[in-house]
C-alpha positions in Angstrom: -212.1 62.4 80.4 -215.2 60.2 80.9 -214.6 58.7 77.4 -210.9 58.0 78.1 -211.7 56.2 81.3 -214.3 54.1 79.6 -211.9 53.0 76.9 -209.3 52.1 79.4 -211.8 50.2 81.5 -212.9 48.2 78.4 -209.3 47.4 77.5 -208.5 46.4 81.0 -211.6 44.2 81.2 -210.6 42.3 78.0 -207.1 41.9 79.5 -208.3 40.4 82.8 -207.7 36.9 84.0 -209.6 34.3 82.0 -210.9 31.1 83.5 -207.8 29.0 82.6 -206.7 25.8 84.2 -203.2 26.4 85.7 -202.6 22.7 86.8 -198.9 22.2 86.3 -199.5 18.7 85.0 -200.7 20.3 81.8 -197.3 21.6 81.0 -195.6 19.4 78.3 -192.5 17.5 79.1 -190.7 19.5 76.4 -191.3 22.7 78.4 -190.3 21.2 81.7 -187.0 19.9 80.5 -184.0 22.0 81.8 -186.5 24.7 83.0 -186.7 26.3 86.4 -189.8 28.1 85.4 -192.3 28.2 82.5 -194.1 31.2 81.2 -197.6 29.8 80.6 -198.9 32.9 78.9 -197.7 36.5 78.6 -199.5 39.2 76.8 -198.0 42.7 76.4 -199.9 45.5 74.8 -198.1 48.8 74.2 -200.6 51.5 73.0 -198.8 54.7 71.8 -201.8 57.0 71.8 -199.5 60.1 71.6 -195.8 60.8 72.1 -196.6 61.8 75.7 -199.2 59.1 76.4 -198.1 55.5 76.1 -200.1 52.8 77.9 -198.4 49.5 78.7 -200.5 46.5 79.8 -198.9 43.3 80.8 -200.5 40.0 81.8 -198.2 37.2 82.8 -198.7 33.7 84.1 -195.6 31.9 85.2 -195.1 28.5 86.8 -192.1 28.0 89.1 -190.8 24.5 89.2 -188.1 24.8 92.0 -186.4 27.3 94.2 -183.9 28.2 91.4 -186.9 29.7 89.6 -188.1 31.9 92.5 -186.5 35.0 91.1 -188.5 34.6 87.9 -191.7 35.2 89.9 -190.3 38.4 91.5 -191.9 41.6 90.3 -189.9 44.8 90.0 -191.7 47.8 88.6 -189.8 51.1 88.1 -191.6 54.4 88.2 -190.9 58.1 88.4 -192.6 61.4 87.6 -192.7 60.4 84.0 -194.1 56.9 84.6 -197.3 56.2 86.5 -198.4 52.8 87.8 -202.1 52.6 87.1 -203.0 49.2 88.5 -201.4 45.9 89.8 -203.3 42.8 90.7 -202.3 39.1 90.9 -203.1 35.6 92.0 -201.1 32.6 93.2 -202.1 29.0 92.5 -200.8 25.7 93.8 -199.5 22.8 91.7 -203.1 21.6 91.0 -204.0 25.0 89.7 -206.1 25.9 92.8 -206.2 29.6 93.8 -204.4 30.0 97.2 -204.0 33.8 97.5 -204.3 37.2 95.8 -202.2 40.3 95.9 -202.4 43.9 94.7 -200.4 47.1 94.8 -200.7 47.3 98.6 -198.6 44.1 99.0 -195.7 45.6 97.2 -192.9 47.3 99.0 -192.0 50.8 97.7 -188.3 51.7 97.7 -185.9 54.3 96.3 -183.9 53.2 93.3 -180.8 54.5 95.0 -177.8 52.2 94.7 -176.0 53.1 97.8 -173.8 55.8 96.4 -176.4 58.1 94.7 -177.1 61.5 96.0 -180.2 62.4 94.1 -182.5 59.9 92.5 -186.2 60.5 91.6 -186.9 57.0 90.5 -188.6 54.4 92.7 -189.3 50.7 92.6 -192.3 48.6 93.5 -191.2 45.1 94.6 -193.0 41.9 95.3 -191.8 38.3 95.8 -194.4 35.6 96.4 -193.9 33.8 99.7 -194.3 30.2 98.5 -192.2 27.2 99.6 -194.1 24.4 98.0 -193.3 23.6 94.4 -194.4 23.9 91.7 -196.6 27.0 92.0 -198.0 29.5 89.6 -198.2 33.3 89.7 -200.6 35.2 87.5 -200.5 39.0 87.5 -201.5 42.1 85.5 -199.7 45.5 85.5 -200.8 48.7 83.8 -198.5 51.7 83.5 -198.6 55.0 81.7 -195.5 56.7 80.3 -195.5 60.4 79.4 -192.8 59.7 76.8 -192.1 57.5 73.8 -188.3 58.0 73.4 -187.8 54.6 75.0 -190.2 51.7 74.2 -189.1 48.6 76.2 -187.9 45.7 74.1 -189.9 42.5 73.9 -187.8 39.6 75.0 -190.0 36.5 75.8 -187.2 34.6 77.6 -184.0 36.3 78.7 -182.6 33.4 80.7 -181.7 30.0 79.2 -183.6 28.1 82.0 -187.0 29.6 81.3 -189.4 27.9 78.8 -192.3 29.7 77.2 -195.7 28.2 76.4 -197.0 31.4 74.7 -195.9 35.0 74.6 -197.6 37.8 72.6 -196.5 41.4 72.0 -198.9 43.9 70.5 -197.8 47.4 69.5 -200.5 49.9 68.7 -199.9 53.3 67.1 -201.6 55.8 64.8 -201.5 54.8 61.1 -199.4 57.9 60.4 -196.8 57.3 63.1 -193.4 56.4 61.7 -191.5 53.8 63.8 -188.4 51.8 63.2 -188.6 48.1 64.1 -185.9 45.5 64.4 -186.5 41.8 65.1 -183.9 39.3 66.2 -184.4 35.5 65.9 -188.0 35.9 65.1 -189.4 33.7 62.3 -192.0 35.3 60.0 -193.7 38.7 60.0 -196.0 40.3 62.6 -199.8 40.1 62.1 -200.7 43.6 61.1 -204.1 45.3 61.0 -204.8 48.9 60.0 -207.9 51.1 60.1 -208.5 54.8 60.1 -207.7 55.2 63.8 -204.9 52.8 64.6 -202.2 50.4 63.3 -201.8 47.2 65.3 -198.8 44.8 65.0 -198.7 41.5 66.8 -195.7 39.2 67.4 -196.1 35.9 69.1 -194.1 32.7 69.9 -195.2 29.4 71.3 -193.5 26.3 72.8 -190.0 27.8 73.3 -188.1 25.2 75.3 -185.5 26.1 77.9 -181.9 25.6 76.8 -178.8 24.2 78.4 -176.3 26.6 79.8 -173.1 26.4 77.9 -169.8 27.7 79.3 -167.8 30.2 77.4 -170.8 31.4 75.4 -171.3 34.7 73.7 -173.5 37.5 75.1 -176.9 35.9 75.6 -178.6 39.0 74.3 -177.3 38.1 70.8 -179.3 34.9 70.8 -182.6 35.6 72.3 -185.8 36.4 70.5 -186.3 40.1 70.6 -188.3 43.0 69.1 -187.1 46.6 69.3 -189.2 49.6 68.5 -188.1 53.3 68.2 -190.6 56.0 67.1 -189.2 58.5 64.7 -190.9 61.4 66.4 -190.6 61.5 70.2 -191.4 63.4 73.3 -189.3 63.2 76.5 -189.5 65.3 79.6 -190.7 68.4 77.6 -188.2 67.8 74.8 -189.4 66.9 71.3 -187.2 65.4 68.6 -186.9 63.3 65.5 -184.3 60.7 64.6 -183.8 57.8 62.2 -180.2 56.9 62.9 -177.2 57.5 65.3 -176.2 60.7 63.6 -179.7 62.2 64.2 -179.8 61.0 67.8 -176.4 62.3 68.6 -177.3 65.7 67.2 -180.4 65.8 69.4 -178.4 64.7 72.6 -175.8 67.4 71.9 -178.2 70.2 71.1 -180.9 69.5 73.6 -179.2 67.8 76.6 -175.5 68.9 76.5 -174.9 72.2 74.9 -176.6 74.3 77.5 -174.8 72.5 80.3 -171.2 73.2 79.2 -170.6 76.7 80.5 -167.9 77.2 83.1 -167.3 80.1 85.5 -164.8 82.6 84.0 -162.5 82.0 87.0 -162.3 78.3 86.2 -161.6 78.9 82.5 -158.7 81.1 83.5 -157.4 78.5 86.0 -157.3 75.9 83.2 -155.6 78.3 80.8 -153.0 79.1 83.4 -152.5 75.4 84.2 -151.5 74.5 80.7 -149.9 77.7 79.5 -146.4 76.3 79.4 -147.4 73.1 77.5 -147.4 72.9 73.7 -148.5 69.3 73.2 -152.3 68.7 73.5 -151.8 65.4 75.3 -149.6 66.9 78.0 -152.3 69.6 78.5 -155.0 67.0 78.7 -153.0 65.0 81.2 -152.8 68.0 83.5 -156.5 68.8 83.1 -157.4 65.2 83.9 -155.3 65.3 87.1 -157.2 68.5 88.0 -160.5 66.7 87.4 -159.5 63.8 89.6 -158.2 65.9 92.4 -161.2 68.2 92.4 -164.2 65.8 91.9 -165.6 62.6 93.1 -168.3 60.3 91.6 -171.8 60.2 93.0 -174.8 59.0 91.0 -177.2 61.9 90.3 -180.1 60.6 88.4 -182.5 63.5 88.2 -183.5 65.9 85.4 -184.2 64.6 81.9 -184.9 61.1 82.8 -181.4 60.5 84.0 -180.0 61.4 80.5 -179.1 65.0 81.0 -175.9 65.9 83.0 -175.8 68.3 85.8 -174.4 71.6 84.5 -170.6 71.9 84.4 -170.8 75.0 86.5 -172.6 73.0 89.3 -170.0 70.3 89.2 -167.3 73.0 89.4 -169.0 74.4 92.5 -170.0 71.2 94.3 -167.0 69.0 93.4 -169.1 65.9 92.5 -171.2 64.4 89.8 -172.3 61.2 88.1 -170.7 59.8 84.9 -172.7 62.2 82.7 -171.8 65.2 84.7 -168.1 64.4 85.2 -167.6 63.7 81.5 -169.5 66.9 80.5 -167.3 68.8 83.0 -164.1 67.3 81.7 -165.3 68.1 78.1 -165.8 71.7 79.3 -162.4 71.9 80.9 -160.8 70.6 77.8 -162.7 73.1 75.7 -161.3 75.9 77.9 -157.9 74.7 76.6 -159.1 74.4 73.0 -158.9 70.6 73.1 -161.7 68.7 71.2 -163.4 65.9 72.9 -166.6 63.7 72.5 -169.2 62.7 75.0 -169.6 58.9 74.5 -172.4 56.5 75.5 -171.1 53.0 76.2 -172.5 49.7 77.4 -170.0 49.2 80.3 -169.1 45.9 82.0 -166.5 43.2 81.8 -168.6 41.4 79.1 -168.0 43.4 75.9 -171.2 44.8 74.4 -171.5 47.1 71.4 -174.2 49.6 70.7 -176.0 48.3 67.7 -174.8 50.0 64.5 -178.0 49.1 62.7 -180.5 50.3 65.3 -180.1 53.7 67.0 -181.9 54.1 70.3 -181.6 55.7 73.7 -182.3 52.4 75.3 -178.7 51.3 74.7 -175.7 52.2 77.0 -175.3 52.5 80.7 -172.3 54.7 81.2 -170.5 57.7 79.8 -166.8 58.1 78.9 -164.8 60.7 77.0 -162.9 60.5 73.8 -160.2 62.9 72.7 -159.2 62.6 69.0 -155.9 64.5 69.6 -155.0 64.7 65.9 -154.5 61.0 65.3 -153.5 60.1 68.9 -157.0 59.2 70.1 -157.1 59.0 73.9 -159.9 57.8 76.1 -160.8 59.0 79.6 -162.8 57.3 82.4 -163.9 60.3 84.4 -165.6 58.7 87.4 -162.5 57.1 88.9 -160.1 59.3 90.9 -157.4 56.7 90.8 -157.4 55.3 87.2 -154.4 56.3 85.1 -154.7 58.9 82.3 -155.8 57.3 79.1 -156.6 53.8 80.5 -160.1 52.5 80.3 -159.7 49.0 81.9 -161.8 46.0 81.0 -164.9 48.0 82.0 -165.2 49.7 78.7 -162.4 48.4 76.4 -162.9 46.9 72.9 -166.5 47.9 72.0 -168.5 50.2 69.8 -169.7 53.4 71.5 -172.0 56.3 70.6 -170.3 59.7 70.5 -172.5 62.8 70.7 -170.9 65.7 68.9 -172.0 69.1 67.5 -172.0 67.6 64.0 -174.2 64.6 65.1 -173.7 61.1 66.4 -170.8 58.9 65.5 -169.9 55.3 66.3 -166.4 54.8 67.5 -164.5 51.8 68.9 -162.6 51.9 72.2 -159.1 50.4 72.2 -158.6 46.7 73.0 -156.7 45.3 75.9 -154.9 42.6 74.0 -153.7 39.2 75.2 -150.0 40.3 75.1 -150.7 43.1 77.5 -153.1 41.3 79.9 -150.3 40.0 82.2 -150.0 38.4 85.6 -146.3 37.7 86.2 -145.6 36.1 89.6 -142.3 35.2 91.2 -142.2 33.5 94.6 -139.5 32.2 96.9 -140.8 29.8 99.5 -139.1 27.9 102.3 -140.6 24.6 103.6 -139.6 23.6 107.2 -139.4 20.1 108.5 -143.0 20.3 109.7 -144.3 21.2 106.2 -145.0 24.8 107.0 -144.2 27.4 104.4 -142.8 31.0 104.7 -141.7 33.2 101.9 -142.3 36.2 99.6 -144.2 36.8 96.4 -143.8 39.5 93.8 -146.6 39.7 91.2 -147.0 42.2 88.4 -150.5 42.9 86.9 -151.1 44.8 83.7 -153.7 45.4 81.0 -157.1 43.8 81.8 -155.4 42.2 84.9 -154.4 45.6 86.3 -157.7 45.7 88.2 -157.1 42.3 89.9 -155.5 44.2 92.8 -156.2 47.9 92.2 -159.3 47.9 94.4 -157.2 46.7 97.4 -154.8 49.6 97.4 -156.8 52.1 99.5 -158.4 49.5 101.8 -157.4 49.1 105.4 -154.7 46.6 106.2 -157.2 44.3 107.8 -159.4 44.5 104.7 -156.4 43.9 102.5 -155.6 40.7 104.4 -159.2 39.5 104.1 -159.4 40.1 100.4 -156.0 38.6 99.7 -157.0 35.4 101.6 -160.0 35.2 99.4 -158.0 35.8 96.2 -155.3 33.2 97.0 -157.8 30.8 98.5 -155.3 28.6 100.3 -156.0 27.0 103.7 -154.0 28.5 106.6 -152.5 31.3 104.6 -151.4 34.5 106.5 -149.7 37.6 105.4 -147.0 39.3 107.4 -146.4 42.3 105.1 -148.5 43.6 102.2 -147.3 46.2 99.7 -148.5 47.7 96.4 -146.8 50.0 93.9 -148.1 51.4 90.6 -146.9 52.8 87.3 -149.8 55.0 86.3 -149.3 55.2 82.5 -151.6 54.7 79.6 -150.5 51.0 79.8 -150.3 50.8 83.6 -148.7 48.2 85.8 -149.4 47.3 89.4 -147.0 45.3 91.5 -147.9 43.4 94.6 -145.3 42.4 97.2 -146.2 40.0 99.9 -144.5 38.1 102.8 -146.6 35.1 103.9 -146.8 31.9 105.8 -148.9 28.9 105.1 -149.2 26.4 107.9 -149.2 22.7 106.9 -149.0 23.6 103.2 -146.8 20.5 102.6 -148.5 17.9 104.8 -146.5 15.0 106.3 -147.8 11.5 106.6 -145.4 9.0 108.2 -142.1 9.3 106.3 -143.7 11.1 103.3 -144.0 14.9 102.5 -146.6 15.9 99.9 -146.0 19.1 97.9 -148.5 20.8 95.6 -146.1 22.7 93.2 -148.6 25.1 91.8 -149.5 27.0 94.9 -151.3 30.0 93.6 -152.8 29.6 90.1 -154.7 26.4 89.4 -157.0 26.4 86.3 -160.5 25.1 87.1 -161.9 22.4 84.9 -164.9 23.0 82.6 -167.7 20.7 81.5 -167.3 18.4 78.5 -170.4 18.8 76.4 -171.8 16.9 73.5 -173.8 18.6 70.8 -172.6 22.1 71.6 -175.0 24.7 70.1 -173.5 28.1 70.6 -170.1 29.3 69.5 -167.2 29.2 71.9 -166.5 32.8 73.1 -163.4 33.8 75.0 -164.2 37.4 76.1 -160.6 38.4 76.8 -157.2 36.8 76.4 -154.4 36.8 79.0 -150.9 35.6 79.9 -150.1 34.1 83.3 -146.6 33.3 84.2 -145.5 31.7 87.5 -142.0 31.0 88.8 -141.9 29.4 92.3 -138.6 28.5 94.0 -139.0 26.1 96.9 -136.2 25.6 99.5 -136.8 22.1 100.7 -136.3 21.0 104.3 -133.1 19.3 105.4 -134.9 16.1 106.3 -135.9 15.5 102.7 -134.1 12.8 100.8 -132.7 14.5 97.8 -133.6 12.0 95.1 -136.3 13.2 92.8 -138.2 11.3 90.1 -137.8 13.1 86.8 -140.9 15.2 86.1 -141.8 15.4 82.4 -142.1 18.9 81.0 -145.6 19.8 79.7 -145.9 21.8 76.4 -149.1 21.9 74.4 -150.8 24.5 72.3 -153.6 25.0 69.8 -155.9 27.7 68.5 -157.0 28.7 71.9 -153.7 29.1 73.6 -150.5 27.6 74.9 -149.3 25.9 78.1 -145.8 25.3 79.5 -144.8 23.6 82.7 -141.3 22.8 83.9 -139.8 21.4 87.1 -136.1 21.4 88.0 -134.1 20.7 91.1 -130.6 21.6 92.3 -129.7 20.2 95.7 -132.5 21.3 98.1 -133.8 24.1 95.7 -136.7 23.1 93.5 -138.1 25.4 90.8 -141.5 25.2 89.3 -142.3 27.2 86.2 -145.7 27.6 84.6 -147.0 29.8 81.7 -150.5 29.8 80.3 -151.6 31.9 77.3 -155.3 32.1 76.5 -156.4 33.8 73.2 -159.6 35.7 72.9 -162.0 35.2 70.1 -165.1 33.5 68.8 -164.9 29.9 67.6 -167.2 27.4 65.9 -169.4 25.3 68.3 -167.7 22.1 67.1 -164.4 23.5 68.4 -165.7 23.2 72.0 -164.4 19.6 72.5 -160.9 20.8 71.6 -161.2 23.8 73.9 -162.5 21.9 76.9 -159.7 19.4 76.4 -157.1 22.2 76.4 -158.6 23.7 79.6 -158.9 20.4 81.4 -155.4 19.3 80.3 -154.1 22.6 81.9 -156.0 21.9 85.1 -154.6 18.3 85.3 -151.1 19.6 84.7 -151.7 22.3 87.4 -152.6 19.7 90.0 -149.1 18.1 89.9 -148.1 16.9 93.4 -144.7 15.5 94.4 -144.1 13.0 97.2 -140.8 13.2 99.0 -139.3 10.6 101.3 -138.1 11.9 104.6 -134.8 10.9 106.3 
């Protein structure tokens, strides 16, 4: 023990703050441009001494230029029974590089990692934000942690945000010469500096003078464009479990055998209940639909992040007894229920979120994915289930997990499968409104709107809210001054391709303002496209994450004191690779009809196409802002 302590002390001493001048005037103009903060120096050393003993040392010096960079100085350190924080210390300097204060672990707040809906969580967070309101300032700190596992080695990403510049960042990975590890680099030029002796193998990656970049709208996933190093040891240890993997198949086999298989058993009474439930059904999909309804009625979602580092589900028998579980537990439970009816299904790890992110086919690791869903192959009629939502229709994933590659864990090993895509033609918002304008410019009327595909969730969260909360959320969604709702109604078709219909009766005071003998009317009341920036020298591809179709038909009954003449409004029709736009206005007597349809296509397009794309969007916005001026009698 004495020798180990001495070695750690020497390593810490060599890692301590050097006598460096942190005067912000020394930062080059190149690294100040577009930056809210600049990483002056970051050194990360990961020393994998054994599978159950990984030391991580981090020294970081970061200068904050303005209040937008304050979050970059914030420190968040996660720990649990598998991760120990050995030491924290830091210093704060003013713009001239003069030391103004110091901090250590005692200055950090210590909070549960609970997210507000979790029942059991054994992870905690150490938090610290410097209290500085004079810019620029510099924070220098050192953190040492010990992990009793090597299944997950944190990626090295020198700058995750586009508005952070990097003067110097270095990443060192130390292992035994005989350790086998897989390494993947992204946007890193050259090879690491490697040194090997009888006791250790050391690999060092470093970058210097990385400038901040300009934010570009409609850009692809930023993780695809950052400099990154990923490391995955072939042989690993995790919470008492040992394993070996080189690819997704190996990893899936380990997850199934070590984390899932022993958690699938159900009580005999529940198995019999499921058999009785589906005994009259022949079709597997009909059986699965009934079992899914059973799951939704019996269980609710609560995050339960205990056990094997949050990776192992609570046993199916416990979910059956308690009636709740997290995504892992509920998927495992549904898998077990289906198994009782002899229906095959796969436990699938997915990177969930509206932005589509795939697991990396070329680099298997447990660090990927943040959610679990279920796949049923069903003899060629593959059906997917979201098991944490008691209201979502059978077979519908929503834009939370659609159109991405996921990692399925099966008895035969891991497989990569793609979830179904919510395509443009199905992502609909179809609105019909009948509005009456009185002589004072006030509006009353009704709206009927259908939502489907990726737009189904536009209103679904409102359904179970109180009436007062529905009114509040609708006012925010429609974003029109003086709008009020007299009746609110929703109906649903809960199918694999579901639809939600919203029926509203509303009033809008002073929607069509009067000035002298003129009445001003904004025709597009509910769906105006915002403009986007016009950029020169676009760098990244244009990325439209998800396509959609919006169609609006609004009939206005004009007041009797309107003079009926109307200047002819030219129809708008334009289209290109990105989509299509149509606008028409017609009038018969005192009835005026406004029609608008916008189609936006998803996809990835070359950077030089951005000028065409921004023109399309801004032309739509201009057409949407059409106003008519009527003469009054």
